[in-house]
C-alpha positions as CSV (number, residue, x, y, z in Angstrom):
1,M,-92.5,-81.9,-16.0
2,Q,-91.2,-79.1,-17.6
3,S,-88.0,-79.4,-19.2
4,S,-84.7,-78.1,-17.2
5,N,-84.2,-76.1,-20.6
6,P,-86.3,-72.3,-20.0
7,A,-86.4,-71.6,-23.6
8,K,-87.9,-75.4,-24.1
9,N,-90.5,-74.5,-21.2
10,R,-92.0,-71.5,-22.8
11,I,-93.5,-73.2,-25.9
12,I,-97.1,-74.7,-25.1
13,V,-97.7,-77.1,-28.4
14,P,-101.5,-77.6,-29.3
15,L,-102.9,-81.3,-30.3
16,D,-105.0,-79.6,-32.9
17,V,-105.7,-83.5,-33.8
18,P,-109.0,-85.8,-34.0
19,T,-108.4,-88.5,-32.3
20,A,-106.4,-89.8,-29.3
21,Q,-104.0,-92.0,-31.7
22,A,-103.0,-88.7,-33.3
23,A,-102.7,-87.0,-30.0
24,R,-100.2,-89.3,-29.1
25,E,-98.0,-89.5,-31.8
26,L,-97.2,-85.9,-31.7
27,I,-96.7,-86.0,-28.0
28,K,-94.1,-89.5,-28.3
29,A,-92.6,-87.0,-31.2
30,I,-92.1,-83.9,-29.0
31,G,-93.1,-85.1,-25.6
32,G,-89.5,-84.4,-23.9
33,T,-89.0,-81.1,-26.0
34,V,-91.7,-78.5,-24.9
35,G,-93.4,-77.2,-21.5
36,F,-96.9,-77.9,-22.6
37,F,-99.6,-79.3,-24.6
38,K,-102.4,-77.4,-25.3
39,I,-106.1,-79.3,-25.7
40,G,-108.5,-77.7,-27.6
41,S,-112.2,-78.1,-28.6
42,Q,-111.6,-80.5,-31.2
43,L,-109.7,-83.1,-29.2
44,F,-111.6,-82.7,-26.6
45,T,-114.9,-83.0,-28.2
46,S,-113.5,-86.3,-29.6
47,T,-112.0,-88.1,-26.9
48,G,-113.8,-86.8,-23.7
49,P,-111.9,-85.8,-20.4
50,H,-109.7,-88.9,-20.2
51,I,-107.0,-87.5,-23.2
52,V,-106.2,-84.5,-20.1
53,E,-105.2,-88.2,-17.8
54,E,-103.0,-89.4,-20.8
55,V,-101.2,-85.9,-21.5
56,R,-100.6,-85.8,-17.7
57,A,-99.3,-89.5,-17.6
58,S,-96.9,-88.8,-20.2
59,G,-95.4,-86.3,-18.1
60,S,-96.4,-83.6,-20.0
61,R,-98.1,-80.1,-18.5
62,V,-101.9,-79.2,-19.6
63,F,-103.1,-76.4,-20.9
64,L,-107.1,-77.2,-21.7
65,D,-108.0,-74.7,-24.2
66,L,-111.9,-74.4,-24.0
67,K,-112.4,-70.6,-23.8
68,Y,-115.6,-70.9,-21.7
69,H,-117.8,-68.2,-21.9
70,D,-121.5,-68.8,-20.2
71,I,-123.8,-67.7,-17.5
72,P,-121.8,-67.8,-14.4
73,N,-122.8,-70.7,-12.6
74,T,-122.1,-72.6,-15.5
75,V,-118.1,-71.7,-16.2
76,R,-117.7,-71.8,-12.0
77,R,-119.2,-75.8,-12.5
78,A,-117.0,-76.2,-15.6
79,V,-113.7,-74.6,-13.8
80,E,-114.3,-76.7,-10.7
81,S,-114.4,-79.8,-12.9
82,A,-111.3,-79.3,-15.2
83,S,-109.4,-78.1,-11.9
84,A,-110.5,-81.5,-10.9
85,L,-108.5,-83.1,-13.5
86,G,-105.7,-81.8,-12.5
87,V,-104.8,-79.1,-15.8
88,D,-102.1,-76.7,-15.3
89,M,-104.0,-73.8,-17.4
90,L,-107.5,-72.9,-18.5
91,T,-108.7,-70.6,-20.9
92,I,-112.3,-68.1,-20.4
93,H,-113.9,-65.4,-22.6
94,L,-113.1,-62.1,-20.4
95,S,-116.1,-60.6,-22.6
96,G,-118.3,-62.9,-20.7
97,G,-118.4,-60.3,-18.0
98,R,-117.4,-59.6,-14.9
99,A,-119.8,-61.7,-12.9
100,M,-119.2,-64.2,-15.1
101,C,-115.3,-64.0,-14.5
102,E,-115.7,-64.0,-10.7
103,A,-117.7,-66.9,-11.0
104,A,-114.4,-68.5,-12.7
105,V,-111.8,-67.5,-9.8
106,L,-114.4,-69.3,-7.1
107,G,-114.5,-72.4,-9.3
108,R,-110.7,-72.6,-9.3
109,G,-111.4,-72.9,-5.5
110,V,-107.8,-74.1,-4.2
111,S,-106.2,-75.4,-7.3
112,N,-103.3,-73.8,-8.2
113,V,-104.3,-73.8,-11.9
114,L,-103.8,-70.3,-13.8
115,I,-107.0,-69.3,-15.3
116,L,-106.5,-67.4,-18.5
117,G,-109.0,-64.6,-19.3
118,V,-108.9,-64.6,-23.7
119,T,-109.1,-60.8,-24.6
120,V,-109.5,-60.5,-28.8
121,L,-108.6,-63.5,-30.5
122,T,-105.9,-63.3,-33.0
123,S,-107.8,-63.6,-36.0
124,L,-109.6,-60.8,-35.5
125,N,-108.3,-57.2,-36.3
126,D,-109.9,-53.8,-35.8
127,T,-112.0,-54.3,-39.1
128,S,-113.4,-57.7,-37.7
129,L,-114.0,-56.5,-34.5
130,S,-115.7,-54.0,-35.8
131,E,-118.6,-56.3,-37.4
132,S,-118.9,-57.9,-34.4
133,G,-120.3,-54.8,-33.0
134,F,-117.5,-53.7,-31.2
135,R,-116.6,-50.0,-31.3
136,C,-113.3,-49.5,-30.2
137,S,-109.8,-50.4,-31.6
138,V,-108.4,-54.1,-30.9
139,E,-105.9,-52.6,-28.2
140,D,-108.6,-50.7,-26.4
141,Q,-110.6,-53.5,-25.8
142,V,-107.4,-55.5,-24.8
143,L,-106.9,-53.1,-22.1
144,L,-110.3,-53.0,-21.2
145,L,-111.0,-56.5,-20.6
146,A,-107.5,-56.8,-19.0
147,E,-108.4,-54.2,-16.4
148,V,-111.6,-57.1,-15.7
149,A,-109.3,-59.2,-15.3
150,K,-107.6,-57.5,-12.6
151,N,-110.7,-56.6,-11.0
152,V,-111.6,-59.8,-9.9
153,G,-108.2,-61.7,-9.3
154,I,-107.4,-63.2,-13.1
155,T,-103.6,-63.4,-13.1
156,G,-103.3,-64.7,-16.9
157,L,-104.0,-63.4,-20.3
158,I,-104.6,-64.3,-23.7
159,A,-103.2,-62.0,-26.2
160,S,-101.9,-61.4,-29.5
161,P,-98.5,-60.8,-29.6
162,Q,-99.0,-57.0,-30.6
163,E,-100.8,-56.0,-28.0
164,L,-97.5,-57.9,-25.6
165,R,-96.0,-53.7,-25.0
166,I,-99.3,-52.1,-24.0
167,L,-99.8,-54.4,-21.0
168,R,-96.7,-54.6,-19.9
169,E,-96.7,-51.0,-19.8
170,R,-100.0,-50.7,-17.7
171,F,-99.6,-53.9,-15.8
172,G,-96.0,-54.2,-15.5
173,S,-95.7,-57.6,-14.6
174,L,-99.0,-58.7,-12.9
175,F,-100.0,-60.8,-15.5
176,T,-98.6,-64.2,-16.8
177,T,-99.3,-63.8,-20.6
178,V,-100.0,-66.9,-23.2
179,I,-99.4,-65.4,-26.4
180,P,-100.8,-66.9,-29.6
181,G,-100.4,-65.9,-33.2
182,I,-96.5,-66.7,-33.0
183,R,-95.0,-67.1,-36.5
184,P,-91.3,-67.9,-37.0
185,A,-89.9,-65.6,-39.9
186,W,-89.6,-69.2,-42.1
187,A,-93.2,-70.6,-41.2
188,D,-96.6,-69.6,-43.1
189,V,-98.8,-66.8,-41.5
190,D,-102.1,-69.0,-42.2
191,D,-105.3,-67.0,-40.7
192,Q,-103.3,-65.1,-37.7
193,K,-103.7,-61.4,-38.2
194,R,-101.6,-60.4,-35.6
195,T,-98.3,-62.1,-35.3
196,L,-94.6,-61.8,-34.4
197,S,-91.6,-63.8,-34.3
198,P,-91.1,-66.2,-30.8
199,R,-88.0,-64.3,-30.2
200,Q,-89.8,-60.9,-30.8
201,A,-92.5,-61.6,-28.7
202,V,-90.4,-63.0,-26.0
203,E,-88.4,-59.8,-25.9
204,A,-91.7,-57.8,-25.8
205,G,-92.7,-59.6,-22.8
206,A,-94.0,-63.0,-23.3
207,D,-94.0,-65.4,-20.5
208,Y,-95.5,-68.4,-22.8
209,L,-95.8,-68.9,-26.8
210,V,-98.2,-71.4,-28.2
211,I,-96.6,-72.7,-31.6
212,G,-99.1,-74.9,-33.5
213,R,-98.6,-75.5,-37.4
214,P,-95.0,-74.5,-37.8
215,I,-94.5,-77.2,-35.4
216,T,-97.1,-79.8,-35.7
217,A,-97.5,-79.9,-39.6
218,S,-93.5,-79.7,-39.8
219,R,-92.0,-83.2,-41.6
220,D,-89.9,-83.2,-38.5
221,P,-91.5,-82.0,-35.7
222,E,-88.8,-82.2,-33.7
223,I,-86.4,-80.0,-35.8
224,A,-89.0,-77.3,-36.1
225,V,-89.0,-77.2,-32.0
226,Q,-85.1,-77.1,-31.9
227,R,-85.2,-74.1,-34.5
228,I,-87.5,-72.1,-32.6
229,V,-85.8,-73.1,-29.2
230,D,-82.4,-71.8,-30.8
231,E,-84.7,-68.7,-31.5
232,L,-86.0,-68.2,-28.1
233,E,-82.2,-69.0,-26.5
234,Q,-80.8,-66.0,-28.5
235,A,-83.8,-64.0,-27.0
236,S,-82.6,-65.2,-23.4
């Protein structure tokens, strides 16, 4: 159940912890102050799908971030399984190609899960993209993959905050945007290369913000959340 405060509802906190107990402690600390918890590869691998049930039972919404990228039939079945778990959002890599993306949409069936297409990871820039064999800029790759999402009926995108403006200019409000790489001015950038502050991201058109270490590594996660909420309310 989301908070009645829209600013709080925008915040997605990753449960990037190794055990279910560590996840429970974080949920207990801030579960009533944010909109979603994100379950990624580390926690899902160590605990299995029952962690989704635990998060849902706590009253929080679930973003399952496993970034499916495989042959179309495998991705379709994975999305079917994730949808059956009752997650609210999940991710696929749009670079898996049109057929794989279409299979993900089929796998969703009649569920309300929001499929989020990952464009370019926020840890990458033009240089690292080139090192991976791509012969275009990050911006061009993001727009190319967003076209793939549009053409197959995927209505959610994962992109860095720095591509938000060009996405809104090209596609308007077509996509629900979930934006990682958010770093308040008082937090370290860490390994993110394309970042904005929470307020800057919302003003650029972000719908949801994934904010991890500035909250989870804080001595007082609840105070960190409140500082971010205060900033978002100024943007609103």
